[in-house]
N, C-alpha and C positions, 0 to 999 in steps of 0.2 A: 144249582148254583152256579153261576158263572165264570169263567176261565179266566184264570188270575191278568191282572191287569201292572206294568214296570210297574213298581212301587219306587217315588224318588228317594225315599226316604232311605231306602234299604243300600243306595249307593255310599261305598266308602271316600274318606277324606281323603284329602292328598295324603297324609301321614301316612295310612294304610301300606302307603308302598317303600319299598324301603330298596335302596340300590347298593351295586356292590359290584365291582370293575378288578379282576385280575386277568393279568394280562391281557386275554385274547379272551375270557368267557364274561359273559356280562351273566346277572342276576337279577331276579326282578321276585318281590313276594307282594300277594295279592290276598287282601280278603274281602267276602265279598257278604255281608249279612244281611240279609231277608227276613225284612220284618211281618207282620199280622200272621204267621203259620200255625196258629193255635185250632184252624180245622184240623190238621191233621190227624186226625184222629179214623178218618172215613180213609175208604180209596174211593173217593170220589178224582171228577180231574181235578189235576192238580194247578191245570193251565203252564204256561209258560211265562218265563222271569230273564230278561237282558242285564247283563251287571254295566258298571261304568267300563268306560275304557282305561287300560292301561299300557304301559310300554316301561321300555328303556331306552328308545332309541327314535328316530322319527318314520327309519321306514319298517318298524315292525310296531304295528300295536294291537291290541287283541281284545275280546269281551268274553265274557262265559255267558254261555243259554242252557238255562236248564228247564229238562222238560219232561214232561212223562210219555210214556206208551201204553198206559195200562194197570201191566205188574209195575214195572222198573221207574226207578227217575233217572235221568241220561243229563249228562254235562255235556257241551260242547266246547270248545275251544275255536274261536274265528278269530280271521283275521279283520283287520279293516282297511276298507279300498283296494285292497290288493285276494288276490285268488290263490298263490301259493307262497309259502316259505321262503323267504330271501336267506335264510342261514340254518344250521339244522340247530334243534332244539330237543332239551329235555325238558319234558314237564311231570310234576310234581301236583297230585290231586289229594284230596282229604275232607271233611269232614270237622268241625270240634263239633266234641261232646260238652256238658254241662264242667268238666274240670279243664275243659280247654286240651285235652290227649285229640291227637290228629287218629281218627278212628275211619276204618275201609279207603285205607291210602292206595294208586293207583302209578306207575309210574310208566313212561312211553318216552322214547325217542322216533323223533321225527326225522328225520331228512331233510335237506333243501329241495325245493320245491314240491314239496308234498302239496294236495288241495287241499282249501278249507270247506267247511270246516274240518275238525277233527271230533273223534268221539273219546271222550278222555278218562268218561268212568262210566259205570251202569250200575246200578245198585236197588234191587228190590225194595218196594213201599215197604210191604212188613217188617225188615228189618230195620230200616233208619226209624222205623216208630219203639220199637223195641229197645234201641239202640242210646234214646235219653239224649237225645241229638238236637233235639227241641229245647234252647232256653228261653223262659217269658214267651213261647210263642215265636223265636226267631231261631231261623237256621242260618250259620253260616259258613261258608266254603274256601277252605284255602288253597291255592294253586301260586305254587313257585314253576318258575321256567329259566333255567338254565341254557344262553345261544353261546353258540361255537362259532363267532366273530371272526370269518376271513380277511380280518384287513391285513395288510403290510404293517409292518414296525414303525413308527415317528418317523425313522429315517428314510425308510423308501418312501413316504407321501407322498414327497416334492417330485418322486422321480413317478409313481401312478399319475401323480397327475400330469403330468407333462405326456406321459403316455398315451392320452386319450387323445393328441395332436400331436404325435413324436415330430411330425418332419414339418419343414414348410417347404418343400416343393413343391412345385405345381403340380396340375395336374398332368399336363402335359409330360414335363419333366420325367415323372415317375413312369409312365404311359411308352417313355421311349426308352429308359432302363430297363423298361420290361420287355420292350421287344427287342434291345440287345442282351437281353439275356437267353431269349428264348430263340434268336437267328445264331446268336455269337458269330456275330461277323468281324475279322482281322485278327482272330485269338491269334496270338504268341504266347501260348507256355499250352501243355498236355497234364492234366492232372490223371494219375490211373488210381484208380479207387476198384483194389480186389479184383480188377480186372476189366473193369466197367470208365473209360476214358471222358476226362470232361474238359471238353475246350474254354482256356477262358483269357484272360487279360491281366498282367500284371502289374500295371500301373491300377487298374479299382480293386486288386486284390492288396496290391499294398498299402491305399490311401483307406481302403475300411478295415483290416487287420496287421496290428503289430507284428503277429507271428509272420505272418509274408514279409512285411517290409523289411522283418529284420533277414529272413531268405534272401529277398534279390538285394540288397544295399551290400551286399557281400561277393565275393567270387566262390559262390558254394555249387554243389555239382548242380542243382536245380538251375541255378542260375545261366549256368552256361551251357547247357545241355536241354534246358528250356521244359522240360521233365520232373513231373515230382511224381512219387507212390507213397501209395495212403492204405494200410494195411488192416490201419486197429477202428476205422469207420465204413458204418454199412452204408454202398452207395447210395441205396434212398436216400440217406439220412444226410450224405453230405449232399446233394441236391438241393436238401431244403436250405441247406447252409448258405449253399452258391446260389442261390434264388436272394434269400435275405441280404445277401454281400452287394449285390447288385442293385436290389431293388428297397429293398430297406421294412421288406415286409414278409409277413407268414399270415397264409391263412388260417383262422380259429379251428376248423378241422384236425391241420397238420398240430397247430400247437396242444391241439385238446387230446392226440394219440400219443404225438413223441414231446413232451416239453419235456420232463424228466432226460431224455437221453439229449436231445438241443442243447441241452443247459450243459453235460457232459463235454458236449463238440463245442461249443462257445467259448468255453472255458478253454480248454485247449489251444484253440486258434485265436483269443484272445479278445474276444469278442464281444467288451463290457456292455455293450445296454443292450444285444440278443439276454446276456446271460439274467441279466437285472428280469429283462421279462419274461425270460423262466420262468424265476424263483418269481414273480407275482401273482404270473397264470398259475400255476400247482398253488402256491397258498388261496388263492381267488377260489381256485374250482378244487378243494381236495375231495377225492373220493375214496371210496372203499380201494378200489384198485392203485393208483399210487399213493396213497399212506401208507400201503403195504411196500409197494417200490422202495420205499425214503424207510420204512420202519428195516429193513434190509440189508439198510448202508451200513456196513462195518468200517470202511477204511475211513480213518478221521481225516484225510488230504482226497475223500471223492469233493468233486466240487459242488453235491449237495448235503454234504453232511452238517451241516448248520442248519438246517430246514427239517430233521428231525423231532425237534420240538413241536412242528406245528404238525404233524403228524404223529406222535406220542398225547397231545391233546386231544383232535381228532379219534385216536382210538380210547380212548379214555370213554368218549359219547359213545363209539358206535362197535365196541369190540365185535359182535356177533355177526355185524356185517361183514368185518374183514376177513375175518374167521369164516363165513359162509362163502370165501371168493378161490376159483381153482387156485390159483396162485397161493393163497395158504395151505391147503390142499397137497400142493405139490411140495411147495417147502415143507412140509410136515413130514413129507413119507424121504425128501433129500438130505435133507439136514435137520432135523428135531429140535440139533442142540442149539441152535440160530433161533427156530420158534420160541424155544425156551429164553432165549437173552433176551427174544422182545417182550416177552411176557416177563420177565424178572424187569424192565424198564419201565414197562407200562407200571407193575405194584411201588418203585421206589417213586414214579410220578404222584401217586396218590398219600405220601407224606406230606 
């Protein structure tokens, strides 16, 4: 018997796709019925099938692939036009029996950037034949995908779009500001950060930061002595903050490593634009590491406290990944009560 060809009659109608949107979680359900399966009374080569495409948004479209490897029937989840997942997803796969009960259920959590295709189900042919999953020679596969959409809230959407081209400065002007930051010619103030000295210009600091503007608009000690003492910021971090004040830019690597800390300092120095950039970056690039960092924030006045809801949602999808981090193990040893509070908050979010 020759290998099976794609059966167009098995493709589902548009009505078989169900949409559900709640906060940052998008769910799509898909049923795939493969007809003409009456031959499955043997263990011959069952061939290969491809389902129709299904999706819940333009950037992530999928199709299922069914094929055998001799003794087993396998199901792969494939991305269309992309090689990596753009968002983390949770996949549930099952097969309907004659009573429309879901049998052989499987569940997988696939993090962002997972390479396609992904094997999501393996079942022995013998078990399938004995399970009464064939209905009039048809085999129906059920697939459900929940995506954690790392997308800023609506009130930040306009800001997110503007950050794609955040500045109208010419390249020459930006280059000159970067050169001024690197060479720091003709400075008129010194900032002492835990023993490390940074030269700067009052006019630029005051123009870019309301914090410094208030400091230099009055006869403060700092204005009169041209010396500013900073004890609550790491010098390396402050250097990046100063770079942003001068150039309006931070590297992707810096933001990736220090976004949460930069957010706190940006809040202190009233750098609203930088603060918003950090928030958007954290939401869009949520990982097990920065998720845990946000989950452990307990001070309601912390500038990142309002981002905890995104961390809780990420933790709901990938609890094992978060709890496998070194920081979780350290927190569990140093402050088990705080870890217990995180778990309580997680359970509460399921209600």
